[in-house]
C-alpha positions in Angstrom: -21.0 50.7 53.9 -22.8 47.4 53.3 -22.1 47.6 49.6 -18.4 48.1 50.3 -18.3 45.0 52.6 -20.0 43.0 49.9 -17.4 44.0 47.3 -14.6 43.1 49.7 -16.1 39.7 50.3 -16.5 39.1 46.6 -12.9 40.0 45.9 -11.7 37.8 48.8 -13.8 34.8 47.5 -12.4 35.3 44.0 -8.9 35.4 45.3 -9.5 32.3 47.4 -10.8 30.5 44.3 -7.7 31.3 42.3 -5.5 30.2 45.1 -7.3 26.9 45.5 -7.2 26.2 41.8 -3.5 26.9 41.6 -4.0 28.5 38.2 -4.3 32.3 37.6 -7.5 33.1 35.6 -5.4 34.6 32.8 -3.0 31.7 32.4 -2.7 30.1 29.0 -2.5 26.3 28.5 0.9 24.7 28.0 2.1 21.1 28.1 2.6 19.5 31.5 4.7 16.6 30.4 6.8 15.4 27.4 5.2 16.0 24.0 5.3 13.2 21.4 5.6 13.9 17.7 4.3 10.8 15.9 5.8 10.2 12.5 3.6 7.8 10.4 6.5 6.9 8.2 10.0 5.4 8.4 13.2 7.0 9.6 15.2 9.2 7.3 12.3 10.3 5.2 11.0 13.9 4.8 8.5 13.8 7.7 11.0 12.2 10.0 13.7 14.7 9.2 11.3 17.7 9.7 10.0 16.3 13.0 13.6 15.8 14.3 14.6 19.3 13.1 11.7 20.8 15.0 12.6 18.8 18.1 16.1 20.1 17.9 15.1 23.7 17.4 12.6 23.7 20.3 15.3 22.3 22.6 18.1 24.6 21.4 16.1 27.8 21.8 14.1 26.7 24.9 10.8 27.3 23.1 8.8 25.4 25.7 9.3 24.1 29.2 8.7 20.4 28.5 10.8 18.2 26.3 9.8 16.8 22.9 10.4 13.3 21.5 9.9 11.9 18.0 8.3 8.4 17.6 8.2 6.6 14.3 5.1 4.4 13.7 5.3 3.5 10.0 3.4 0.2 10.1 0.5 -0.3 7.7 1.5 2.6 5.4 1.4 4.9 8.5 -1.9 3.6 9.8 -0.1 2.6 13.0 0.7 6.2 13.8 -2.6 7.6 12.7 -4.6 5.0 14.8 -2.4 5.7 17.8 -3.3 9.4 17.6 -6.9 8.8 16.9 -7.1 6.5 19.9 -5.5 9.1 22.2 -8.5 11.5 22.2 -8.1 14.3 24.7 -4.3 13.9 25.0 -2.8 17.3 24.1 0.7 16.0 24.6 0.6 14.0 21.3 1.0 15.5 17.8 1.3 13.9 14.4 3.2 15.2 11.4 1.3 14.4 8.3 2.1 13.8 4.7 -0.1 12.5 1.9 -0.7 9.2 3.6 -3.2 11.2 5.7 -5.4 10.7 2.6 -3.9 7.8 0.7 -3.7 5.2 3.5 -7.4 5.2 4.6 -8.5 5.4 0.9 -6.2 2.6 -0.2 -6.3 0.2 2.8 -9.7 0.9 4.3 -8.1 1.6 7.7 -10.7 3.0 10.1 -9.6 6.7 10.2 -9.8 9.8 8.1 -8.4 13.3 8.2 -11.7 14.4 9.9 -10.7 12.4 13.0 -7.8 14.7 13.9 -7.7 18.3 15.1 -5.9 20.6 12.6 -3.0 22.7 13.9 -0.9 24.1 11.1 0.6 23.5 7.7 4.3 24.2 8.1 5.3 23.7 4.4 4.6 22.0 1.2 7.2 19.4 0.0 8.4 19.1 -3.6 9.1 16.0 -5.6 12.1 15.5 -7.9 12.8 12.8 -10.5 16.2 11.3 -9.5 18.5 8.9 -11.2 21.9 7.5 -10.3 24.6 9.9 -11.4 26.4 7.0 -13.2 23.6 6.7 -15.7 24.0 8.4 -19.1 20.7 10.2 -19.3 21.0 13.9 -18.5 17.4 15.0 -19.1 13.8 13.7 -19.0 13.7 12.9 -22.7 16.8 10.6 -22.6 15.4 9.0 -19.4 12.0 8.2 -20.9 13.5 6.9 -24.1 15.5 4.4 -22.1 12.6 3.6 -19.8 10.4 2.8 -22.9 12.6 -0.2 -23.6 11.2 -1.8 -20.5 12.6 -3.3 -17.3 13.0 0.0 -15.3 12.4 -0.1 -11.6 11.0 2.9 -9.7 11.7 2.8 -6.0 9.3 4.6 -3.7 7.9 4.9 -0.2 5.0 2.6 0.4 2.3 1.2 -1.9 -0.6 3.3 -3.3 0.9 6.4 -1.7 2.3 9.6 -3.2 5.4 8.1 -4.8 3.4 5.4 -6.6 0.7 8.0 -7.5 3.4 10.1 -9.2 4.8 7.0 -10.8 1.4 6.1 -12.3 1.0 9.7 -13.5 4.4 9.5 -15.3 3.4 6.2 -16.9 0.1 7.7 -18.1 1.7 10.9 -19.4 4.7 9.4 -21.1 3.4 6.0 -22.2 6.0 4.0 -20.2 5.7 1.2 -17.6 7.8 0.8 -14.5 8.1 -2.0 -12.0 7.3 -0.1 -8.8 9.3 -1.3 -5.7 8.0 0.0 -2.3 10.2 0.7 0.7 9.5 1.9 4.3 10.9 5.4 4.0 12.4 8.0 1.7 15.9 7.6 3.2 15.9 3.9 2.3 14.6 4.7 -1.1 17.5 7.1 -1.8 20.0 4.5 -0.7 18.5 1.9 -3.1 19.0 4.3 -6.0 22.6 5.1 -4.9 23.3 1.3 -4.9 21.8 0.9 -8.4 19.0 -1.4 -7.0 16.5 0.9 -8.8 16.6 3.0 -11.9 14.8 6.1 -10.6 12.9 7.6 -7.7 10.6 10.6 -7.1 12.1 11.4 -3.7 11.6 14.7 -1.9 14.6 17.1 -2.1 15.5 16.7 1.6 15.6 12.9 1.2 18.2 12.9 -1.6 20.1 16.1 -1.2 23.0 14.6 0.7 23.5 12.1 -2.2 23.3 14.8 -4.7 26.0 16.8 -2.9 28.1 13.6 -2.8 27.8 13.2 -6.5 25.8 9.9 -6.3 22.5 11.1 -7.6 21.3 13.4 -10.4 18.0 15.4 -10.5 16.3 15.5 -13.9 13.2 17.6 -13.1 10.9 18.9 -10.4 7.2 18.1 -10.3 6.1 21.7 -9.8 4.6 24.3 -12.0 7.6 26.6 -11.6 11.3 26.2 -10.9 12.4 26.3 -7.3 13.3 29.7 -5.9 16.6 28.6 -4.1 19.7 29.9 -5.9 22.4 28.8 -3.4 24.8 26.2 -4.9 24.1 22.7 -3.6 26.1 20.3 -5.8 29.0 21.9 -7.7 27.6 24.9 -9.6 24.1 23.5 -9.4 21.3 25.0 -7.2 17.8 23.9 -6.6 16.8 26.6 -9.1 18.9 24.8 -11.7 16.5 21.9 -11.9 13.9 22.4 -14.7 10.3 21.6 -14.2 9.1 18.2 -15.6 6.4 20.0 -17.6 9.0 22.2 -19.4 10.6 18.9 -20.6 7.4 17.5 -21.9 6.4 15.4 -18.8 3.1 17.0 -17.8 2.9 15.9 -14.1 2.7 18.2 -11.1 2.5 17.2 -7.4 3.3 18.8 -4.0 2.8 17.3 -0.6 1.6 18.4 2.8 4.0 18.8 5.7 1.6 19.7 8.5 0.5 19.0 12.1 -2.6 17.6 13.7 -3.6 16.9 17.3 -5.7 14.2 18.8 -9.5 14.3 18.7 -11.0 16.7 21.2 -8.1 19.2 21.4 -9.3 22.6 22.7 -8.7 25.9 20.9 -6.3 26.9 23.7 -4.2 23.8 23.2 -4.2 24.3 19.4 -3.1 27.9 19.9 -0.2 26.9 22.0 1.2 24.7 19.2 0.4 27.3 16.5 2.4 29.9 18.5 5.2 27.3 19.1 5.5 26.6 15.3 5.6 30.3 14.6 8.6 30.6 16.9 10.2 27.6 15.2 9.7 29.2 11.8 11.5 32.4 12.9 14.8 30.6 13.7 17.8 30.4 11.4 17.8 26.6 11.7 14.3 26.5 10.2 15.4 28.7 7.4 18.4 26.5 6.7 16.1 23.4 6.6 13.8 25.1 4.1 16.7 26.1 1.9 18.4 22.7 2.1 15.2 20.8 1.4 13.9 23.3 -1.2 10.5 23.5 0.6 7.6 25.6 -0.5 7.2 27.7 2.7 3.4 28.1 2.7 2.0 28.3 6.2 -1.7 27.9 7.1 -3.8 27.6 10.2 -7.5 27.7 11.1 -10.3 27.7 8.5 -7.8 28.1 5.6 -6.0 25.0 6.6 -9.2 23.0 7.2 -10.5 23.9 3.7 -7.1 23.1 2.1 -7.0 19.6 3.7 -10.6 18.9 2.6 -9.7 19.8 -1.0 -6.6 17.7 -0.9 -8.6 14.7 0.2 -10.8 15.1 -2.8 -7.8 15.5 -5.1 -6.2 12.3 -3.8 -9.4 10.4 -4.2 -9.5 11.4 -7.8 -5.7 10.7 -8.4 -6.0 7.3 -6.9 -9.0 6.4 -9.0 -7.1 7.6 -12.1 -4.1 5.5 -11.1 -6.4 2.4 -10.8 -5.8 2.1 -7.1 -9.5 2.4 -6.2 -12.8 1.2 -7.5 -14.5 3.8 -9.7 -17.9 2.6 -8.6 
């Protein structure tokens, strides 16, 4: 009888504790206010387009109770955005979508942050790079383009300085024995517009950044910087599909490069908070709108979380350190 009363008192006390806390013991964490996606790059670029696509998918399919907004913070080669997130430790309502400037900006500018400052969430995709020229130009392949470029005076437009576009440009110069005047802009959208207006001779834009101009007959892709042709066979521009674009390597230009499209949280995020966003992104990836984005932008759809993602990011940091040294952007000491 005494034991029964004790059990009853224990159950009552536990129930009272739950009532006072207002949170059932089994409840999972979820955002309590608007979630910000910080884009450490300009508007119109690949990261910006992906962030806004996610925002739209989450809202359309009611994938979480709170709203989501996209905030561009491109200053200092993206350091504005990274430092904002680094300085928001313990705020689970702020995410950052990352690209290669996660590695290149702190290495090339000595800004006080590194990939280790942020909490990894998930890789949503890898982004391709394509060598683009204005469709009015006479060269139809890499050989013709490089022969023209070797005469000198060619301008290569790209996003930022000492970042992925300039790294690829330096790799082309080294592999092909050419020299470009590299002209930096704030975002991939602006870079594509510069090429359309013939203010540059070439770009190495991501597919999503130039696809509208390809469809409109303004730009021409010469090759993709991947080890294999793209797997997308749907016609994009006339009879041409992403799979129609040959690899640069197959045309004698031995340069390969893919880029991260992934998410991190602020320092100090808990496993429960990370899990919420991993689950959210899994739901996003299951929608037809996401599949359309992947097809339209010819993305590599690799998805990673947890230890696998952490190890991949660490290896990419080392790779970019070596690439930037080879390009002459860093001291080799």
